[in-house]
PyMOL Python script that loads the backbone (N, CA, C, O; Angstrom):
from pymol import cmd

cmd.read_pdbstr("""\
ATOM      1  N   MET A   1       0.852  -1.170   0.000  1.00  0.00           N
ATOM      2  CA  MET A   1       0.000   0.000   0.000  1.00  0.00           C
ATOM      3  C   MET A   1       0.900   1.235   0.000  1.00  0.00           C
ATOM      4  O   MET A   1       1.708   1.415   0.911  1.00  0.00           O
ATOM      5  N   HIS A   2       0.764   2.071  -1.002  1.00  0.00           N
ATOM      6  CA  HIS A   2       1.582   3.276  -1.091  1.00  0.00           C
ATOM      7  C   HIS A   2       1.212   4.272   0.002  1.00  0.00           C
ATOM      8  O   HIS A   2       2.079   4.773   0.717  1.00  0.00           O
ATOM      9  N   VAL A   3      -0.084   4.554   0.125  1.00  0.00           N
ATOM     10  CA  VAL A   3      -0.569   5.497   1.135  1.00  0.00           C
ATOM     11  C   VAL A   3      -1.659   4.819   1.955  1.00  0.00           C
ATOM     12  O   VAL A   3      -2.583   4.219   1.406  1.00  0.00           O
ATOM     13  N   ASN A   4      -1.539   4.920   3.272  1.00  0.00           N
ATOM     14  CA  ASN A   4      -2.571   4.383   4.144  1.00  0.00           C
ATOM     15  C   ASN A   4      -3.512   5.520   4.510  1.00  0.00           C
ATOM     16  O   ASN A   4      -3.127   6.443   5.229  1.00  0.00           O
ATOM     17  N   ASN A   5      -4.744   5.458   4.018  1.00  0.00           N
ATOM     18  CA  ASN A   5      -5.694   6.540   4.257  1.00  0.00           C
ATOM     19  C   ASN A   5      -6.215   6.584   5.694  1.00  0.00           C
ATOM     20  O   ASN A   5      -6.838   7.572   6.084  1.00  0.00           O
ATOM     21  N   GLU A   6      -5.980   5.560   6.472  1.00  0.00           N
ATOM     22  CA  GLU A   6      -6.469   5.549   7.854  1.00  0.00           C
ATOM     23  C   GLU A   6      -5.490   6.186   8.829  1.00  0.00           C
ATOM     24  O   GLU A   6      -5.903   6.892   9.749  1.00  0.00           O
ATOM     25  N   ILE A   7      -4.195   5.943   8.637  1.00  0.00           N
ATOM     26  CA  ILE A   7      -3.218   6.484   9.580  1.00  0.00           C
ATOM     27  C   ILE A   7      -2.242   7.473   8.937  1.00  0.00           C
ATOM     28  O   ILE A   7      -1.413   8.061   9.631  1.00  0.00           O
ATOM     29  N   GLY A   8      -2.334   7.659   7.618  1.00  0.00           N
ATOM     30  CA  GLY A   8      -1.544   8.679   6.939  1.00  0.00           C
ATOM     31  C   GLY A   8      -0.119   8.310   6.578  1.00  0.00           C
ATOM     32  O   GLY A   8       0.664   9.188   6.216  1.00  0.00           O
ATOM     33  N   VAL A   9       0.236   7.058   6.664  1.00  0.00           N
ATOM     34  CA  VAL A   9       1.593   6.631   6.331  1.00  0.00           C
ATOM     35  C   VAL A   9       1.774   6.615   4.816  1.00  0.00           C
ATOM     36  O   VAL A   9       0.911   6.133   4.083  1.00  0.00           O
ATOM     37  N   VAL A  10       2.912   7.150   4.356  1.00  0.00           N
ATOM     38  CA  VAL A  10       3.276   7.099   2.945  1.00  0.00           C
ATOM     39  C   VAL A  10       4.541   6.253   2.835  1.00  0.00           C
ATOM     40  O   VAL A  10       5.586   6.613   3.375  1.00  0.00           O
ATOM     41  N   GLN A  11       4.439   5.135   2.137  1.00  0.00           N
ATOM     42  CA  GLN A  11       5.576   4.229   1.982  1.00  0.00           C
ATOM     43  C   GLN A  11       6.521   4.739   0.891  1.00  0.00           C
ATOM     44  O   GLN A  11       6.076   5.320  -0.098  1.00  0.00           O
ATOM     45  N   ASP A  12       7.799   4.524   1.072  1.00  0.00           N
ATOM     46  CA  ASP A  12       8.815   4.888   0.080  1.00  0.00           C
ATOM     47  C   ASP A  12       8.880   3.768  -0.957  1.00  0.00           C
ATOM     48  O   ASP A  12       9.726   2.878  -0.866  1.00  0.00           O
ATOM     49  N   ILE A  13       7.980   3.816  -1.945  1.00  0.00           N
ATOM     50  CA  ILE A  13       7.859   2.709  -2.895  1.00  0.00           C
ATOM     51  C   ILE A  13       9.097   2.549  -3.777  1.00  0.00           C
ATOM     52  O   ILE A  13       9.383   1.444  -4.238  1.00  0.00           O
ATOM     53  N   ALA A  14       9.831   3.628  -4.017  1.00  0.00           N
ATOM     54  CA  ALA A  14      11.045   3.517  -4.826  1.00  0.00           C
ATOM     55  C   ALA A  14      12.107   2.693  -4.096  1.00  0.00           C
ATOM     56  O   ALA A  14      12.714   1.797  -4.683  1.00  0.00           O
ATOM     57  N   THR A  15      12.327   2.993  -2.832  1.00  0.00           N
ATOM     58  CA  THR A  15      13.331   2.268  -2.048  1.00  0.00           C
ATOM     59  C   THR A  15      12.925   0.816  -1.824  1.00  0.00           C
ATOM     60  O   THR A  15      13.747  -0.090  -1.963  1.00  0.00           O
ATOM     61  N   ILE A  16      11.680   0.599  -1.482  1.00  0.00           N
ATOM     62  CA  ILE A  16      11.194  -0.769  -1.276  1.00  0.00           C
ATOM     63  C   ILE A  16      11.317  -1.565  -2.571  1.00  0.00           C
ATOM     64  O   ILE A  16      11.721  -2.728  -2.559  1.00  0.00           O
ATOM     65  N   GLY A  17      10.966  -0.929  -3.687  1.00  0.00           N
ATOM     66  CA  GLY A  17      11.081  -1.585  -4.988  1.00  0.00           C
ATOM     67  C   GLY A  17      12.508  -1.972  -5.326  1.00  0.00           C
ATOM     68  O   GLY A  17      12.749  -3.060  -5.849  1.00  0.00           O
ATOM     69  N   GLU A  18      13.460  -1.091  -5.032  1.00  0.00           N
ATOM     70  CA  GLU A  18      14.872  -1.398  -5.288  1.00  0.00           C
ATOM     71  C   GLU A  18      15.353  -2.556  -4.416  1.00  0.00           C
ATOM     72  O   GLU A  18      16.109  -3.409  -4.882  1.00  0.00           O
ATOM     73  N   MET A  19      14.925  -2.591  -3.167  1.00  0.00           N
ATOM     74  CA  MET A  19      15.303  -3.694  -2.282  1.00  0.00           C
ATOM     75  C   MET A  19      14.761  -5.014  -2.820  1.00  0.00           C
ATOM     76  O   MET A  19      15.460  -6.027  -2.811  1.00  0.00           O
ATOM     77  N   CYS A  20      13.536  -4.999  -3.279  1.00  0.00           N
ATOM     78  CA  CYS A  20      12.930  -6.213  -3.831  1.00  0.00           C
ATOM     79  C   CYS A  20      13.624  -6.633  -5.118  1.00  0.00           C
ATOM     80  O   CYS A  20      13.916  -7.812  -5.314  1.00  0.00           O
ATOM     81  N   ARG A  21      13.891  -5.662  -6.002  1.00  0.00           N
ATOM     82  CA  ARG A  21      14.557  -5.955  -7.272  1.00  0.00           C
ATOM     83  C   ARG A  21      15.920  -6.615  -7.038  1.00  0.00           C
ATOM     84  O   ARG A  21      16.279  -7.568  -7.729  1.00  0.00           O
ATOM     85  N   ALA A  22      16.667  -6.108  -6.068  1.00  0.00           N
ATOM     86  CA  ALA A  22      17.999  -6.640  -5.771  1.00  0.00           C
ATOM     87  C   ALA A  22      17.944  -8.093  -5.308  1.00  0.00           C
ATOM     88  O   ALA A  22      18.924  -8.828  -5.425  1.00  0.00           O
ATOM     89  N   ARG A  23      16.794  -8.499  -4.785  1.00  0.00           N
ATOM     90  CA  ARG A  23      16.647  -9.860  -4.277  1.00  0.00           C
ATOM     91  C   ARG A  23      15.786 -10.741  -5.176  1.00  0.00           C
ATOM     92  O   ARG A  23      15.483 -11.882  -4.828  1.00  0.00           O
ATOM     93  N   GLY A  24      15.395 -10.211  -6.330  1.00  0.00           N
ATOM     94  CA  GLY A  24      14.587 -10.980  -7.274  1.00  0.00           C
ATOM     95  C   GLY A  24      13.155 -11.196  -6.823  1.00  0.00           C
ATOM     96  O   GLY A  24      12.518 -12.175  -7.213  1.00  0.00           O
ATOM     97  N   ILE A  25      12.647 -10.288  -6.003  1.00  0.00           N
ATOM     98  CA  ILE A  25      11.296 -10.406  -5.458  1.00  0.00           C
ATOM     99  C   ILE A  25      10.335  -9.560  -6.288  1.00  0.00           C
ATOM    100  O   ILE A  25      10.623  -8.398  -6.574  1.00  0.00           O
ATOM    101  N   ILE A  26       9.208 -10.128  -6.671  1.00  0.00           N
ATOM    102  CA  ILE A  26       8.172  -9.387  -7.382  1.00  0.00           C
ATOM    103  C   ILE A  26       7.480  -8.464  -6.386  1.00  0.00           C
ATOM    104  O   ILE A  26       7.128  -8.882  -5.283  1.00  0.00           O
ATOM    105  N   TYR A  27       7.290  -7.212  -6.778  1.00  0.00           N
ATOM    106  CA  TYR A  27       6.744  -6.186  -5.885  1.00  0.00           C
ATOM    107  C   TYR A  27       5.517  -5.551  -6.530  1.00  0.00           C
ATOM    108  O   TYR A  27       5.584  -5.074  -7.663  1.00  0.00           O
ATOM    109  N   HIS A  28       4.421  -5.545  -5.824  1.00  0.00           N
ATOM    110  CA  HIS A  28       3.168  -4.953  -6.304  1.00  0.00           C
ATOM    111  C   HIS A  28       2.779  -3.816  -5.370  1.00  0.00           C
ATOM    112  O   HIS A  28       2.870  -3.951  -4.150  1.00  0.00           O
ATOM    113  N   VAL A  29       2.345  -2.698  -5.941  1.00  0.00           N
ATOM    114  CA  VAL A  29       1.956  -1.542  -5.134  1.00  0.00           C
ATOM    115  C   VAL A  29       0.488  -1.209  -5.365  1.00  0.00           C
ATOM    116  O   VAL A  29       0.057  -1.043  -6.506  1.00  0.00           O
ATOM    117  N   ASP A  30      -0.271  -1.113  -4.293  1.00  0.00           N
ATOM    118  CA  ASP A  30      -1.640  -0.618  -4.347  1.00  0.00           C
ATOM    119  C   ASP A  30      -1.551   0.893  -4.136  1.00  0.00           C
ATOM    120  O   ASP A  30      -1.331   1.364  -3.020  1.00  0.00           O
ATOM    121  N   ALA A  31      -1.724   1.641  -5.220  1.00  0.00           N
ATOM    122  CA  ALA A  31      -1.600   3.099  -5.152  1.00  0.00           C
ATOM    123  C   ALA A  31      -2.955   3.789  -5.264  1.00  0.00           C
ATOM    124  O   ALA A  31      -3.025   4.966  -5.619  1.00  0.00           O
ATOM    125  N   THR A  32      -4.019   3.071  -4.967  1.00  0.00           N
ATOM    126  CA  THR A  32      -5.368   3.617  -5.108  1.00  0.00           C
ATOM    127  C   THR A  32      -5.559   4.899  -4.305  1.00  0.00           C
ATOM    128  O   THR A  32      -6.160   5.851  -4.801  1.00  0.00           O
ATOM    129  N   GLN A  33      -5.063   4.936  -3.092  1.00  0.00           N
ATOM    130  CA  GLN A  33      -5.283   6.099  -2.222  1.00  0.00           C
ATOM    131  C   GLN A  33      -4.370   7.276  -2.562  1.00  0.00           C
ATOM    132  O   GLN A  33      -4.613   8.392  -2.103  1.00  0.00           O
ATOM    133  N   SER A  34      -3.320   7.044  -3.363  1.00  0.00           N
ATOM    134  CA  SER A  34      -2.385   8.128  -3.665  1.00  0.00           C
ATOM    135  C   SER A  34      -2.611   8.777  -5.026  1.00  0.00           C
ATOM    136  O   SER A  34      -2.095   9.866  -5.276  1.00  0.00           O
ATOM    137  N   VAL A  35      -3.365   8.139  -5.906  1.00  0.00           N
ATOM    138  CA  VAL A  35      -3.611   8.694  -7.238  1.00  0.00           C
ATOM    139  C   VAL A  35      -4.309  10.045  -7.111  1.00  0.00           C
ATOM    140  O   VAL A  35      -5.352  10.163  -6.466  1.00  0.00           O
ATOM    141  N   GLY A  36      -3.723  11.050  -7.730  1.00  0.00           N
ATOM    142  CA  GLY A  36      -4.292  12.391  -7.686  1.00  0.00           C
ATOM    143  C   GLY A  36      -3.940  13.183  -6.444  1.00  0.00           C
ATOM    144  O   GLY A  36      -4.236  14.376  -6.364  1.00  0.00           O
ATOM    145  N   LYS A  37      -3.313  12.536  -5.474  1.00  0.00           N
ATOM    146  CA  LYS A  37      -2.943  13.216  -4.226  1.00  0.00           C
ATOM    147  C   LYS A  37      -1.436  13.428  -4.121  1.00  0.00           C
ATOM    148  O   LYS A  37      -0.975  14.457  -3.627  1.00  0.00           O
ATOM    149  N   LEU A  38      -0.680  12.445  -4.592  1.00  0.00           N
ATOM    150  CA  LEU A  38       0.778  12.516  -4.556  1.00  0.00           C
ATOM    151  C   LEU A  38       1.323  12.346  -5.966  1.00  0.00           C
ATOM    152  O   LEU A  38       0.760  11.595  -6.762  1.00  0.00           O
ATOM    153  N   PRO A  39       2.417  13.039  -6.282  1.00  0.00           N
ATOM    154  CA  PRO A  39       3.011  12.848  -7.608  1.00  0.00           C
ATOM    155  C   PRO A  39       3.675  11.471  -7.706  1.00  0.00           C
ATOM    156  O   PRO A  39       4.445  11.077  -6.830  1.00  0.00           O
ATOM    157  N   ILE A  40       3.368  10.759  -8.773  1.00  0.00           N
ATOM    158  CA  ILE A  40       4.008   9.468  -9.040  1.00  0.00           C
ATOM    159  C   ILE A  40       4.553   9.536 -10.457  1.00  0.00           C
ATOM    160  O   ILE A  40       3.786   9.549 -11.420  1.00  0.00           O
ATOM    161  N   ASP A  41       5.860   9.578 -10.585  1.00  0.00           N
ATOM    162  CA  ASP A  41       6.504   9.664 -11.891  1.00  0.00           C
ATOM    163  C   ASP A  41       6.994   8.272 -12.275  1.00  0.00           C
ATOM    164  O   ASP A  41       8.039   7.820 -11.806  1.00  0.00           O
ATOM    165  N   LEU A  42       6.232   7.600 -13.127  1.00  0.00           N
ATOM    166  CA  LEU A  42       6.583   6.230 -13.503  1.00  0.00           C
ATOM    167  C   LEU A  42       7.920   6.148 -14.225  1.00  0.00           C
ATOM    168  O   LEU A  42       8.562   5.098 -14.214  1.00  0.00           O
ATOM    169  N   SER A  43       8.349   7.238 -14.852  1.00  0.00           N
ATOM    170  CA  SER A  43       9.647   7.204 -15.529  1.00  0.00           C
ATOM    171  C   SER A  43      10.796   7.164 -14.523  1.00  0.00           C
ATOM    172  O   SER A  43      11.908   6.768 -14.874  1.00  0.00           O
ATOM    173  N   GLN A  44      10.544   7.565 -13.288  1.00  0.00           N
ATOM    174  CA  GLN A  44      11.563   7.523 -12.239  1.00  0.00           C
ATOM    175  C   GLN A  44      11.586   6.190 -11.493  1.00  0.00           C
ATOM    176  O   GLN A  44      12.574   5.854 -10.840  1.00  0.00           O
ATOM    177  N   LEU A  45      10.497   5.437 -11.596  1.00  0.00           N
ATOM    178  CA  LEU A  45      10.424   4.139 -10.929  1.00  0.00           C
ATOM    179  C   LEU A  45      10.810   3.046 -11.913  1.00  0.00           C
ATOM    180  O   LEU A  45      10.379   3.065 -13.066  1.00  0.00           O
ATOM    181  N   LYS A  46      11.604   2.112 -11.470  1.00  0.00           N
ATOM    182  CA  LYS A  46      12.000   0.983 -12.319  1.00  0.00           C
ATOM    183  C   LYS A  46      10.943  -0.096 -12.182  1.00  0.00           C
ATOM    184  O   LYS A  46      11.104  -1.035 -11.402  1.00  0.00           O
ATOM    185  N   TRP A  47       9.870   0.034 -12.933  1.00  0.00           N
ATOM    186  CA  TRP A  47       8.702  -0.821 -12.763  1.00  0.00           C
ATOM    187  C   TRP A  47       8.627  -1.965 -13.741  1.00  0.00           C
ATOM    188  O   TRP A  47       7.648  -2.711 -13.728  1.00  0.00           O
ATOM    189  N   THR A  48       9.614  -2.130 -14.582  1.00  0.00           N
ATOM    190  CA  THR A  48       9.584  -3.260 -15.521  1.00  0.00           C
ATOM    191  C   THR A  48      10.568  -4.316 -15.126  1.00  0.00           C
ATOM    192  O   THR A  48      10.679  -5.339 -15.801  1.00  0.00           O
TER     193      THR A  48
END
""", "prot")
cmd.dss("prot")
cmd.show_as("cartoon", "prot")
cmd.util.cbc("prot")
cmd.orient("prot")
């Protein structure tokens, strides 16, 4: 979960994604609560 709408936590999805990538772990992000509220630049995230 990128943003928790109940307690306000915003996860560092770029850092978590890099940690997972380094270990060969598939990483999925639920960004439903952050769309339109926080900037998400897909060109900056290594999502492929």
